[in-house]
C-alpha positions in Angstrom: -62.4 4.2 -6.8 -62.3 0.9 -4.8 -59.0 0.0 -6.5 -57.5 3.3 -5.5 -58.6 2.9 -1.9 -57.2 -0.7 -2.0 -53.9 0.6 -3.3 -53.7 3.4 -0.8 -54.5 1.0 2.1 -52.1 -1.6 0.9 -49.3 0.9 0.6 -50.1 2.4 4.0 -50.2 -1.0 5.7 -47.0 -2.1 4.0 -45.0 1.0 4.8 -46.2 0.9 8.4 -45.2 -2.7 8.9 -42.5 -3.9 6.6 -39.6 -1.7 7.6 -40.1 -1.8 11.4 -37.8 -4.7 12.3 -35.6 -2.5 14.3 -38.4 -0.6 16.0 -41.3 -2.8 17.0 -41.4 -6.2 15.1 -39.0 -8.9 16.1 -36.7 -9.6 13.2 -37.2 -13.3 12.2 -34.1 -13.7 10.2 -33.5 -14.6 6.6 -34.3 -17.9 4.9 -32.6 -19.1 1.8 -34.1 -22.0 -0.2 -34.5 -23.8 -3.5 -37.8 -25.3 -4.7 -39.0 -28.0 -7.0 -40.0 -25.4 -9.6 -40.0 -21.6 -10.0 -42.6 -20.4 -7.5 -41.1 -16.9 -7.1 -44.4 -15.2 -8.0 -46.8 -17.8 -6.6 -48.8 -17.4 -3.5 -48.0 -19.6 -0.6 -50.1 -20.6 2.4 -49.1 -22.4 5.6 -50.5 -25.8 6.6 -50.3 -28.0 9.6 -51.8 -31.4 9.8 -53.7 -30.8 6.5 -55.3 -27.6 7.7 -54.6 -24.2 6.4 -53.1 -22.2 9.2 -51.8 -19.1 7.4 -52.8 -17.0 4.4 -51.2 -14.2 2.5 -51.3 -10.9 4.4 -52.8 -7.8 2.9 -49.4 -6.1 3.5 -47.5 -8.6 1.4 -48.4 -7.8 -2.2 -47.9 -4.4 -3.7 -49.7 -3.1 -6.8 -47.5 -1.7 -9.5 -49.6 -0.3 -12.3 -51.7 -3.2 -13.4 -49.6 -5.9 -11.9 -49.0 -7.1 -8.3 -45.5 -7.5 -6.9 -44.5 -9.6 -4.0 -41.2 -8.2 -3.0 -40.4 -10.2 0.1 -38.8 -12.9 -2.0 -35.5 -12.2 -3.8 -33.9 -14.3 -6.5 -30.3 -15.2 -5.8 -27.5 -17.0 -7.7 -27.7 -20.8 -8.3 -31.6 -20.7 -8.2 -31.7 -19.8 -4.5 -34.5 -17.6 -3.2 -34.2 -15.4 -0.1 -37.1 -14.3 2.2 -37.8 -13.3 5.8 -41.1 -15.1 6.0 -40.9 -18.8 5.2 -41.4 -21.9 7.2 -40.2 -24.9 5.2 -42.1 -27.5 7.2 -45.4 -25.7 6.8 -45.4 -23.7 3.5 -47.1 -24.9 0.4 -47.4 -23.1 -2.9 -50.6 -22.4 -4.9 -51.0 -22.3 -8.6 -52.0 -18.6 -8.3 -49.9 -15.5 -8.7 -50.5 -12.6 -6.3 -52.5 -10.9 -9.0 -54.6 -14.0 -9.5 -55.1 -14.4 -5.7 -56.3 -10.8 -5.3 -58.6 -11.1 -8.2 -60.1 -14.3 -6.9 -60.4 -12.8 -3.4 -62.3 -9.8 -4.9 -64.6 -12.1 -6.9 -65.4 -14.0 -3.7 -66.3 -10.9 -1.7 -63.0 -10.4 0.0 -62.5 -13.9 1.4 -61.4 -17.1 -0.3 -62.9 -20.2 1.3 -60.5 -23.0 2.4 -62.0 -25.5 0.0 -61.2 -23.2 -2.9 -57.6 -22.7 -1.6 -57.2 -26.5 -1.4 -58.1 -26.8 -5.1 -55.3 -24.4 -6.0 -52.5 -26.2 -4.0 -49.7 -26.9 -6.5 -46.9 -28.3 -4.3 -47.2 -29.5 -0.7 -43.5 -30.2 -0.3 -41.8 -27.5 -2.4 -38.4 -27.1 -0.8 -35.4 -29.1 -2.0 -32.9 -27.0 0.1 -33.7 -24.8 3.1 -31.4 -22.6 5.2 -32.4 -20.3 8.0 -30.2 -17.5 9.5 -28.5 -19.1 12.5 -28.5 -15.9 14.6 -30.8 -13.2 13.2 -28.6 -10.1 13.3 -29.8 -7.9 10.4 -26.3 -8.1 8.9 -27.8 -9.1 5.6 -30.3 -6.2 5.4 -29.7 -2.8 3.7 -31.8 0.3 3.3 -33.2 0.8 -0.2 -34.1 4.1 -1.9 -37.5 4.1 -0.3 -35.8 3.9 3.2 -37.1 0.4 3.7 -34.9 -2.5 4.9 -34.5 -5.1 2.3 -32.3 -8.2 1.9 -28.7 -7.5 0.7 -28.7 -9.9 -2.2 -25.1 -9.0 -3.1 -23.8 -10.1 0.3 -25.9 -13.4 0.1 -24.7 -14.1 -3.5 -21.1 -13.7 -2.3 -21.7 -16.3 0.4 -23.3 -18.6 -2.1 -20.4 -18.2 -4.6 -17.9 -18.9 -1.8 -19.8 -21.9 -0.5 -20.1 -20.1 2.9 -23.9 -20.2 3.6 -23.2 -22.7 6.4 -21.2 -20.1 8.3 -24.3 -17.9 8.9 -27.2 -20.1 8.1 -28.4 -23.5 9.5 -29.4 -26.0 6.9 -32.7 -27.8 7.7 -33.3 -29.5 4.4 
């Protein structure tokens, strides 16, 4: 019962927040990056001066059957990843997948203490390359079959193949 309520609340929160860039949430722009290893399914947190300043949001992961999917990251050609919520100077990856994170959070009564999160930090400087959309314009977003805006991976892969990321994205690292 608790799991069904969690799934329902997660889906409700996600659908009410993730597709609203045009309506009420400022569109932050797309980031494209490469990392030291494959962290596609790993949880990330934000840190500043050694302190945790941001944690995964409830709206981020979506349960699919018995697994959890984080679909704000998209795999691109040449080992690039695209996302709309990444800060290269503050983001660190944990050794936990979203399923692991949710299970740990449930085991700890709904909140994971910072000292526990610190023990799970896998990479404090994960990015080898980092681009951010120079002028966020939603030109690289499309509507999916659920009527949600998602990243147009075909358009981004075309830019990567042509070596044209620099035309639309600023390289920070």
